[in-house]
N, C-alpha and C positions, 0 to 999 in steps of 0.2 A: 655646694653648700658646705660650710664649715660650722660644726657644732662643738662648743667647748663647755667646760665646767669652770666657771669663774667664782671662786670663793664659795663653792657649794651650790651655785645657781646655774641653771642651764641658760646658755646664751648662743645666739647666732653671730658669727664673726664675719665681717666683710670690711676690707680696706682698713684693717687695724682698728676697727670699732666693734663694739659688742652690744647687741640688742638683747635685753632681758626677755626671755621667752614667756615667763609667767605674766609679766606686766603687759607685754605686747599682745598676748592672746586672751587678755581679760580673764586669766585664771584657768583657761582650758587646758594648758599644758604646763608641766613643771610644778613648782620651781626646781625641785631636785632633778639633776640630770638623769638619774636612773629611771625616773618615771616616764621619760620620753620614749624609751625603747618598748615599753608595754603597749604603746599605741603608735608605733613608728610610722605605718602607712598614712594615718590621718595627720600626724605631725608633719610629715614630709610634704603632703599636699598643702597644708596651711602655710608652711614656711616658704614655699615657692612663691608666694605672693607678697612676702615681707621685704621692705626696703631697708635692710639692716645697715647698709653703708651710710645712709642719710639719717636714720633714726637712732643709731647706736651711739655709744659714748666711748671715749678712749679708755684704755685699761692698762694695767701693769702685768706683764707676762709672768711675773713671779707669783701672781695670785691665781694662775691657772692650776687646776687640779686634774686628776685622772678623768678622761672623757666618759668612761663607764666605770664609776667608782665602786660599785657593789654587784658585780656579776654573780650569778648563781654557780657558774662553772668557768674555770680558766684552763683551757687546753694549751699544750705546748708540743711542738713537733721537733724531734731531733734529726740531725743528719739529712736535712732537706736540700742541701747543696752538695754536689759531688766533690767540689774542692775542699769543703769543710770535712766531709767524711774521709777524704784522702789524708788531710793533715792530722787527723786523729788516729790514722792507721786502721780504719774500719772500712768494710765494704759498703757500697751504696745500698740502701735498704730496698726491699721489694714491696714493702707496705710502710706507711708512715709510723715511725716509732713515736709513741705518744705518752706524755706524762702530764702532770698538772703543776701549776704554781698556785699557792694559796692566796686568796684575795687580799689578805692582810698585808701582803708585800707591795700592793699597788700604790704608786705615787704619781704626782704630776710631772710636768716636763722640765722644771727648773728647781732642783732640790739638792740638798746635801746627801751624800751616800755614805752611811757609816760602814766601815770595813770591819767585820767581826774577826777576821783572821788575815794573815798575809798571803792567802792564796785565793783572792777574789778575782774573777775573770769577767770579761765583757762579751756580749753577743748582741749586736744590733739586729732587730727583726721587724718585719712588717707584721702588724697586728690587725686581725679582722674582728669587727664588732658585729654580732648578729642582730638583725632588726626584725626578723619574723621567725616564729617557731619552725623548726626544721626536723622532720623525722623521716628517714629513708628517702631523702631527696636525690635527684640525679645531678650529675655534674652540670648538665645542660641547664638546669633551673636553679643552680646554687646561688648565683649572683643575686637573684630576686629575694633571697633570704638575708642578704648582707646590708646592714645599715650604712657601713662605711669602713674606712681604713685609717689607721693611726700608726705612729712610730712607737716601737717598744724597745726596751733593753732587758734582756734575760740575763741579769747578773747571776753569777754562779760561784759558789764556794766549793772549790774543787776538792779539798781534802775530804770533807764529809760526803761529797757526791760519790767519790770513788772508794769510800771505806767499805770493807768486806763484811760478810762473805760475798754479798752481791751488791753491785753499785745501786744506789737509789738517788733519784734526781730531785724529787719534789721538795723535801725539806731544805736541801742544799741550795735551791733556787728561790727560796721564800723568806729569806731574812728581811728585816725591815728595809724598805727602799729598793729591793731587788726586782721590782716590776714597774719601772718608770714607763709611763705612757703619755702620749700627747703629741704636739701641743693641743690638738683638737682632732675630732673625727672629720674626715673628708668623704663626702658621699661619692659613690662609684662613677656617676655621670660626669664628675668634674675632671676625670683623667682622659687624656688622649688615648692612652692604652693602659688600662688598669692592671694588666697582667705583665707589664714590663716597665718597672720603675728603678731608677738608680738608687742604690742603698750604700751607705758608708758610715764608718765610725772613725773618729780621731781621738787621740790622747795628747793633751797639751799641744794641740794644733797639728800633730803629725798623723797622717792617715794610717790606720792599722787594718781596716777592712774596706773593701770596695767591690761592689758587684751589681747585679741587676736581678730583680725578682723573677725575670723570665728564666733564670738559671735554676729555679726550684725544680727538684725532681717531681714533687707533687704540688702543682699550682693550687691557688685558692679554691677553684671549683671542685677539684678532686678531694681536697681536704674536707670541705663542707660535706660532700657526699659521703666520704669515708666515715667521718665522725658521726654523722647523723644516721648511718646504718647501724650504729651501736647505741648511741645516746640521743635523746631528744635535745637539740640545741635550743636554748631559750633566748628571748630578746635580752640584749645586754651582755650575753656571754662573749668571751674573748678567745681568739685562737692566735697564739704566738706561732708564726709559720716557719721558724728556723732561721739560721744565720749562715752567711757566707764565710769563706776562709778568712783567717787572720786573727783568730782568738789567741789568747796568751798561752794556753796549755799546748797549743800546736806548734809553738816556736822552739827553737834551739839556740840558746837556752830558753827555758820557759820564762814567761814574763807575767807578772800579776800587778794589780793596782796597789798604789801606796797613797797614804794621806798627802793631799796637795795636788794629786792628779785631777785634771778636768777632762771628763769624757763627753764628747759631742757626737751625737747620733743624728743622721739626716736621711730622709727619704724624699725623693723627687716628688713634687706636687703636694706634699703634706707639710713638712717643716722639720724642726730641730728640737732635740732634747739636750739638756746640759746638766751634768751631775758633777758636783765638786766633792771629791773623796775626802772624808774626814776620819779621824780615829773613832773606831767603834767600841765594841765591848772590851773590857779589860779583865 
């Protein structure tokens, strides 16, 4: 099942058609996408009987917004691919390095990306959306707390990220538009292997990142277990799971985004994000 946010309303997407959840459920679920996650098990059961492909209507992808637009928490994991750790000159971590992206940075899948400086970098990531409250869960039961997966871009402003005396990540990764997600949420049962998906990023059509989520040091179940051992994960919360090698700061010479660049991010079985870079703050 694919669940999307179409102009602020929850829809089920099938065969390029969208079924309005609130209308189809006679008001039981929705209309706001965020309301689905609070009752995700019941919604999933109801949605399984809906014929969205025949009952839905065509839509414009530019009207899609963030699948979970107002999470209570947004977690992000650093250095979760060994090749990315190596390109930054850091050792692979023994526990997941964790920071947050503030929810105000979240956007949909096809947007303009304002560049606040000339040192903005790209990081394509698999994003987990929590569907059932999780506190101290085991890795073995973690997937039962996941509503689905989506594509994310953890855009990063490297100058402020690395400013001393100690680097800080959260503000540098939370400028407007720095949390692109979408194009929709895909539920775990839709994947042949939910733990091994091709992931890539291209700039102006040229591939800059290419990997597989099976290369994660800490896969999705371990991340859910680790985070829930400290924090209660709530329905609708997001986990940006880290990026493979190929980011701009790891190149020689370093490369950053400039106005006019088009960033395309893809994950197998989910879909594509497209950001057009534009002039930001002056």
